[in-house]
N, C-alpha and C positions, 0 to 999 in steps of 0.2 A: 830193524823195525823201529818206528818212532813210539815214544812213550812219555807220559807226564810223570816226573819223579819229584820227590822232595829230598833235599840233601842234608837236612838237619831240622832241629826244632826251633821255631821262632815265627817271625812274620812271614805271611804268604809271599809277599813281594821279594823277600830275600832268599826263600828256600825252594821255590817252585821252578823247575826247568823242563824244557822239552829236549829230549836227547835220543840219539840212535843207540839202541842196545841190542845185544844178540837175540835172535828169535828163539823162544823156548822150544824144547823138545818134550813131547809127552812121554811119561814113563809107562810101564806096562799097565798101570792102574789109572791112567788119566786119558783124557781126550784133549786134542789141540783144537782151539776155537779161533776162527778169524772173527774178530770183534767188529760188529757193525755199529753198535751204539752202546754207550755206558751212561747211566744217570748219576748225578751228584747228590750226595746226602750230607747233612751237617757233620757226620763223623769224618768225612774226608778232609775237611779243613781243620777239624778239631785235633786230628792225629798230628798234623803239622805243628799245631800249637802246643802239643805235648800232653793232651788230655788222656791218652791211653798208655802213657809210659809206665804206670804202676802195674799194668796188666800184660802189656806186650812190648818186647824189645825188638825193633826192626833193624835189619842190617842195612845201613845207609850207603848209597842212596837207594831209595825204595820207590817202586812204581805205586801210584795211588789207585784207588777205585775198587768198589766191591760189587756193584751191580753191572750186569752185561746182558746183551742179546747178540747172537751171532750164529755162525754156521760151523759145524764140525768139519775139519779138513783132514784129521788123522785120528786113529783110535788105537790105544794100547792093547796088547794082545790078550790081556785079562779082562777087558771091558766087553760086555755082551749086550748091555741094554741100549747102546747108541751106535750109530753107524755114520760113516762119512756122508755128508750132505744134509744131516739132520739140522733143522733150525731149532736152537735151544736158547733158553734164558736162565738166569740164576743169580744168586748172591754167593760169592766165594767165601771161604773160611776166614775167621777173624785174624788169623796170623799170616794170611797169604793174600793181601790185596794185590791188585795189578791189572784191573780191567780198563784203565785209561791207557791202553796200548793197542797196537794193531793185532796182536795175537796173545793168547794166554793158554797155559795148560791147566786143566781143572779136573778134580775128582768128580765122577758122575753123581755122587750123592748130593751135590749142591745144585744139580740141574734138573730142568723139566723141559719138555717140548714146548716151544713158543706157542701161545694162543694164535690160532689161525686167523682170527679177525683183527689182529694188531700188527702194526709195522714194527720193525726192530727198535725204532726210537721209542714207540709207545711201550713195548714189552720191557725195555730196559728200565722203565720207571717203576716197575712193580715189585721186584723181588724183596728188597729190604722193607719198604713201607707195608707191603701186604702181609708178609710173614710176621713182622713185628706186631701188627695190629691184630691179626687172627690169633696169634699166640697169647697176646696180652689180654684180649677180651674174652676169648673162649677157654683157653687152656688155664690161664691164671685166675680169671675172675668169673668164669662160668656164666657168661652173659646169656640172657634168655629173652624171649619175646615179651613185650609189654614193660620191661624194665626201663627206667629212665637213666640216661647217660649224658654227662657233660663232656664234650670233646673240645679242648682248647685249640686255638689257632686253626679254625676250620678251612682256611684258604691255603694252608701250607701243604707240602708234599704228603705228610702223614695225614693231616686233617681231611684232605680231599678223599682219600681212600677210606678213612675211618668212618666218615659220615655215611658213605654209600654202603659200607659193610654193616654198620649198625642198623641201617634201615633194611638191609637184606635179612638181618636177624629179627626184623620187626620190632625194634626197640624205639622208644621215644627219645629223640635226639635234640639236645641243645648244644649250641656252639658259639664261640666268640670269634669276631673278626673285625676288621676296620670298616669305616663308613662306606668306602668305595666298593667293598666286596659283599655287602649285606645281601643284595638281591641275587647276586651270583651264587652265593653259598646256599641261599634258600632253594635255588634251582637244583642243587645237588640232593635235596631231600630233607634237610634239617627242619625240624618242627619249630624250634625256637632259635632265632639268630640274635645275638646280643652284640651291639656295636660298642666295643670297648672304649672307643674315643668319647662317647657321650653317655654310656650306661655302665652301671656297676652290676656285674652278674651276681654278686653276693646279695644284692637287694631284690633280685628278680626271680631267682629259683631256689628251691629248697626241697628237702626230703627226697633227694635223688639216690638211686641205687649204686651209681658208679661214676667215677671221674677218670677220664683218660688224659693224663697230664703230659703235654709235649713242650712245656715251657720251663718248668723247674723253678728254683729259687723261691721267692715269696709266694708265687702263684700256687705252688705245691702245698704250702701250709694253709693258705687262705681257702683253697678248694675243699678242705675238709668240712667247712661250715655249710656247704650245700648238700652234704650227705646225711642220710638218716642213720640212726644207730645201726651198726652192723653193715653199713655201706662199705664199698671198696674203692680205694684210690690206687691206681696203677700208674707209675711214672716211668718214662723212658729217658729222663733227663736227670743229671746230677750224679753224685757219687754212688757207685754200686753199694749195696748193703751186704750185711753178713751172709744172708741166705745165698746171694749171688756168689760171694767168695767161696762158700762151701761147695756150690755147684762147680766152680772153676778149680777146686782143689788147690787153692793158694795156701801159702804158709800162715802159721798162726799169728805172726806179727801183723801181716796185712789184714787178716780177719779182724784183729783187735782195732787196728787203725780205722777200718771202714765202719766198725761198730760205733766208734767215737764220733765219726763224721756224720752218722745218721742218728745220733742221740736225740737231737731236737725233734726231728720228724717222727721218730718212734714214740717219744713221750707225748707229742701232740696227738698222734693217732690213738694212743691208749686213753688219753684224757677225753677225746671226742668219741670214743667207743666205735672206731672204724678200723678197717683192715688196710694196711699199707703194703704195697708191693713195688719193688724196683724190678724192671724187666729189660734185659738186653737180649735181642732175638737170637735164636739158634737156627742157622740156615739148614733147611731140610727140603730136599728135592721132592719127596713124597707129598709134603704139605703144599709145595708150590704146584704140583700137578693137580691137586684138589682146587687150588685157587684158579688154575687155568680153566677148569670146568665152569666155575662161577663167572669168570670173565667172558668166556665164549657164549654163555647164556644171555649175555647182555646186561647182567646185574651191575657191573662195574664199568665205568667209563674212565679213561685215562686223560688227564689234563696236563699238557706240556706248556709251561710258561715261556721258555726260551731255549733255543738250540745253539750250541757253540761248536766250532771246529776244533780238532785236536790241538792245533797250534794256538788256541785261545784258552788253554787250560787255566792259567792264572786269572784271567778275566771271569771265567765261569765260576771258579771257586770264590772269588771276591763277591760276585753277584749273589751267590747263595748265602754267603756269610752276612750280607747286608740285611737278610731276614725279611724281605718283602716279596718273596716269590708267590705266584698264584698258580699252584700246581708244582710240577717238577721241572728241573733243568737237565738238559741232555747234552752230552758230548757226542757228536756224530763223527764216527771214525771212518766209516766206509759208506 
C-alpha cells in the first residue's frame, strides 16, 4: 500500500516521501480501516520539524497523520463494538500516527461512527479540532452560556470549529482574522470580528471570561490583558506545562525542564490574576460519538479549504505550514 512517511527530522522537502509499505494486519484488539480521507493538522509538519521529540520517539521512517475517515474491512476477534462495513472516523493515538496511508489498524477506543450527513472528506476534518476544542473549553475551562470568549485565528482549522462550538454553548464570541476573511468569519456566528491587520484586539475588548489561544508566543502573553480577574486562558500551542507532564507521567527531569520553560507565562498569569492552562487533546471515541450527534443536528458545518491527492503529501503539508488556510486541508486517499 502507499503511504506518506517522514524519514528523519528536518525540513519537509528533505524528509517527506511517498512509499509502498506492507499493509497492516489488525490484532485481536484492533480494526483494519480502508482510509478514504485524512485531514492535515499543524502537528503533522511539526513532528517532522522535531517539535514532539521530547515526548515521543518514533521508529523511522514513520507514516504521518492522525485524523481519518474510512470503512472497516476487518475486525479483531476481541472487538465487539464495530463490524465490517462500518463507516468510521477518528483521531489515532499520540504515539501511533499513520492515517496518511491507504490502510491503518486502529484500536476501537479512538473511533466513532461517521456522521451520516458528512462525506469522508468532511468527517476527516473533525476528530482532532473538535475533541481538542470541546475538551479545552468544557472540560478544562468549564465554559458556560453568556460567558465571553476570545478565539484567536478564527478562519483556521481550529478556529472555524471553535467559533461554531462556542455559539452552540450560547457564548459571546470574539475572534481575530485577516481583512479578507472578516465577513466570512462573521457568517460562522462570531459576535465580534477583529481584523488583526488594521485593528488591535487589546484596544477593543476587555473583561472577557476566557481566551482560546491557537497562536502561542507573544499572543499568549498579550491575551491575558483582555481577561477579567479570575478569567481563564487555555492554549494549545507552545511548550507543554508541568501539569501536562504529570498527566503524561514523564520523568522528573523533563517536568523540571517544562516548569522552567513556562516560568514566564505562569508568573504573568499570577500577576494578572488569571488561570492559565496548556492543553493537548486526548483522543476519546466516546467523546467523538457525542460530537457526532452535534454535527448531525446541523449545529456544526465543516469547511474544507483545499483537497490534495495522496501523492501530493509534501505540497499539502507545506500549504498548511504556510498558515493561511481557510478551514481544513484534506488528503483524499480513496
